[in-house]
VOGU-3710 file (C-alpha; in Angstrom, 3 decimals, decimal comma):
1> ltrvvrlqpa> 6,631/-32,036/13,523  7,999/-35,435/14,461  11,624/-34,345/14,779  11,349/-30,886/16,288  8,247/-30,948/18,506  8,200/-34,731/18,939  4,731/-35,528/17,665  4,043/-39,142/16,844  3,980/-39,751/13,062  0,210/-40,308/12,989
11> saatamglff> -0,389/-37,134/15,010  1,960/-35,146/12,781  0,164/-36,352/9,656  -3,193/-35,464/11,186  -1,877/-32,070/12,291  -1,092/-31,213/8,676  -4,860/-30,969/8,322  -4,527/-27,691/10,238  -2,518/-26,261/7,371  -4,925/-27,400/4,667
21> gavvlgrlag> -7,957/-26,355/6,725  -6,400/-22,925/7,179  -5,790/-22,674/3,430  -9,470/-23,408/2,762  -10,557/-20,938/5,450  -8,125/-18,359/4,065  -9,454/-18,779/0,526  -13,044/-18,410/1,712  -12,230/-15,316/3,763  -10,007/-13,923/1,019
31> sqlarrvade> -12,725/-14,224/-1,608  -15,058/-12,195/0,602  -12,431/-9,619/1,555  -11,366/-9,167/-2,074  -14,742/-7,603/-2,769  -14,074/-4,815/-0,266  -10,310/-4,476/0,161  -7,680/-3,556/-2,433  -5,644/-6,481/-3,785  -2,324/-4,926/-2,723
41> allwgslaia> -3,561/-4,469/0,840  -4,767/-8,069/0,990  -1,456/-9,270/-0,411  0,428/-7,324/2,272  -1,865/-8,840/4,897  -1,320/-12,353/3,557  2,449/-11,887/3,566  2,330/-10,485/7,102  0,352/-13,480/8,375  2,778/-15,866/6,657
51> lvgfplfwla> 5,748/-13,923/8,094  4,331/-14,354/11,592  3,113/-17,919/11,174  6,003/-19,571/9,402  8,772/-18,696/11,897  6,462/-19,785/14,706  5,896/-23,134/12,987  9,554/-23,430/11,979  11,240/-22,511/15,248  8,762/-23,261/18,045
61> pvaplsltgl> 10,101/-25,940/20,386  6,667/-27,136/21,540  3,740/-28,556/19,602  1,024/-26,001/20,511  3,115/-23,065/19,273  4,308/-24,943/16,212  0,769/-25,972/15,286  -0,465/-22,405/15,774  2,278/-21,292/13,403  1,307/-24,006/10,931
71> fltglgvanl> -2,302/-22,781/10,969  -1,262/-19,133/10,542  1,054/-20,106/7,701  -1,843/-21,798/5,927  -3,972/-18,677/6,358  -1,139/-16,519/5,062  -0,253/-18,523/1,980  -3,859/-19,302/1,014  -4,270/-16,268/-1,201  -0,704/-15,515/-2,240
81> fpltlavamn> -1,058/-16,849/-5,781  -4,451/-15,347/-6,675  -3,588/-11,996/-5,087  -0,159/-11,861/-6,729  -1,812/-12,683/-10,038  -4,401/-9,921/-9,556  -1,758/-7,358/-8,586  0,475/-8,309/-11,529  -2,383/-8,183/-14,012  -3,480/-4,775/-12,712
91> aapgqsdaas> 0,100/-3,513/-12,903  0,437/-4,494/-16,571  -2,483/-2,911/-18,420  -2,749/-4,338/-21,888  -0,365/-7,153/-20,954  -2,473/-9,070/-18,473  -2,247/-12,200/-20,630  1,564/-12,145/-20,439  1,506/-11,432/-16,698  -0,922/-14,300/-16,146
101> arltlgggva> 1,096/-16,709/-18,291  4,390/-15,881/-16,583  2,998/-16,134/-13,069  1,214/-19,383/-13,847  4,392/-20,845/-15,337  6,425/-19,666/-12,348  3,888/-21,099/-9,918  3,846/-24,429/-11,727  7,636/-24,669/-11,759  7,749/-23,777/-8,056
111> ifalplllgg> 5,148/-26,407/-7,137  7,055/-29,001/-9,143  10,643/-28,165/-8,202  10,726/-26,620/-4,742  9,614/-29,669/-2,721  12,322/-31,746/-4,409  14,954/-29,049/-3,904  13,886/-28,429/-0,307  13,996/-32,162/0,428  17,464/-32,487/-1,098
121> ladrvglvaa> 18,679/-29,507/0,883  17,162/-30,952/4,072  19,056/-34,195/3,472  22,302/-32,207/3,342  21,884/-29,540/6,028  18,939/-30,736/8,125  15,256/-29,950/7,998  15,266/-26,911/10,283  18,134/-25,261/8,388  16,586/-26,086/5,000
131> favvatlivv> 13,337/-24,387/5,966  15,253/-21,101/6,052  14,681/-21,147/2,286  10,925/-20,875/2,834  11,323/-17,962/5,243  13,654/-16,286/2,762  11,139/-16,682/-0,066  8,421/-15,004/2,019  10,747/-12,084/2,768  11,754/-11,854/-0,910
141> aaavlwaagr> 8,077/-11,764/-1,926  7,476/-8,863/0,477  10,556/-7,053/-0,844  9,422/-7,491/-4,459  5,956/-6,168/-3,603  7,494/-3,176/-1,847  9,860/-2,493/-4,769  7,011/-2,794/-7,271  5,087/-0,200/-5,305  8,085/2,116/-5,311
151> ikgeslprpi> 8,520/1,733/-9,072  4,835/2,442/-9,546  5,247/5,587/-7,462  3,343/4,409/-4,428  4,729/4,180/-0,956  3,826/0,620/-0,022  2,817/-0,542/2,435  -0,027/1,886/2,554  -3,019/2,001/4,879  -5,575/-0,661/4,119
161> sitrp> -8,353/0,667/1,938  -11,763/-0,624/2,887  -13,133/-0,045/-0,598  -11,749/-1,319/-3,840  -10,040/1,300/-6,033
//
């Protein structure tokens, strides 16, 4: 935010509150929606919001667009872990403990390692170029969800179901 859209450091730090506020709002909304909408549909929606928000945050040359993207990214990523966990556990009947353990381990490793790796990459190639990794990970997550649906015999993405299966 300071380098690309030229916010002052204090303003950029304050603006990060948009992201965290959006995550909280997304979790609250997601917990309500999860009672009425299928997990897979919510996961597709979360990925779609992140796929719209992150490039806007990443590439916008002006602060209002970048901050809008930051907010949308927070909304999009808010429920990725719990929804991915729910989808994985539902996809592995009788093995939900293994699915939960593997996803939790993967999430923990990602939280620990990716900021360090992203920072190191940014030092080498620049911050804007390094953030391509984040965009790539969002696309990979969507591709994995699509492939999982194909393996399961569904044609994802499917229309959003208003009621839980």
